[in-house]
N, C-alpha and C positions, 0 to 999 in steps of 0.2 A: 652866812650860814648860822642856824640856830644851834645852841647848846642842847644836846639831846639828854633829856632827863631819864628816858627809859630805853635801854639798849636791848636788842634782841639776844636771847640766849640760844634760840633755835630757829632756823629757817629750813623747812623740810618740804620737799615736793612729795605728795602722795604718789603711791605706785601707779595709780590710774592717770597721773599727770593733769588731773582736773581740779586739784585743791592744793593751795600753798598753806602750810601750817606755820604760823609765826608765834613764838612764845617770847615774852619780854621779861626783863628783870623783875618788874613789878608783880609778875604772876599772871598778867593778862595774856590770854591765848586766843588766837583767832584762826579759824579755818576759812580761808578766802578762796572762793570759787574762781577758776581760771576765767570763766566768762566775765565775771564781775571785774576782775583785775584788767582784762583786755579792754572792756568798754569804758572803764574809768581810768585808763592809763594816763599818767601824768605827761605823756608826750605832747608835743605841739600838734601832731597829726590828729590827736583826739581833742585836746583842750583848746587848740587854736593859739593865736598870739595875743589875744585880748580877752577881757572879761565876758564878752557876749559872743564868742566864736566857738564855744564848745560844740562838738559834733555828736550826733546820736548815731552810734555804730550798730547796724542791724546784723543779723545772721551769724552770731558768734556762739550760739547755744552749745556747739560741740567742740569749741576751741580747746586745745590742750597746750600746756606749758612744756616746751621741749628743752629749755635751758634756764639755769639760774646762775648768773655770773656776779661775783662781788665787784663793787665799784668802790675802791678805797675802803675806808672804815666807816662809811656813812650810808651805803645804799646797795641795792642789787639791781641788775638789769635782767628783765625777764624776756625770754624769747618764746614766742608763741608759734604754733604750727602753721599759722597763716603768714609767717615770716615777719610779723610785727615785732620789732626789737628796739624801738627807740625811746621807750619809757624807762626812766631811772627812778626806782622806788626807794626813796630815802626812808630812814627809820620812822621819822615823824609821819610820813605819808602812809606807811603801812599801818601804824597805830591808829591814825585817823580813819583810814579805810575800814579797819576792823571795828572801831567804836561806832562809826556812822553807817555801817553796812545796811541796816534795814532802811534808813531814810534815803541813802543814795540809790539803793536798788529800786525802791519805790518810785523815786524821781525818774530813774532811767526807764522803768516800765511805762510810766505816764508819758514820757517823751516819745517813746516808741509808738504808743497808741495814738498820740496826737499827730504824728507824722505818718501814720498808716504803715508802719514798718513792723517787722517780725523778728523774733529771736531765732527763728528757724533759718538755716542756711538756704540760699536760693538754689534751686535745682537748675542745672543747665537746660536751656530750651532745645528741643529736638526739631 
């Protein structure tokens, strides 16, 4: 485990449950959308078990965070309304996701387009 240089001073879920606000000791502050956190979750379900196994998760445009639970003194577990709850978001991960948001989001949108997938949730067939 790494030594954390920058500890969070605030982790707050917005009232609409669609944004996680994280502020660090350094003064860095990130507003991380729930959809971004869900599709970039550090869980094996999303990242896979190896470097080339990352999955592109479609249909999460309207996902909400329904729980934020502390994990020791080093992370939080986010629980999403689609019942995904296996991602442990360490302080370094949250800081990296905040810093790299634009690049990671762009890569996700490109991966969706290449796979012919959409951010829109699938509607049940009738």
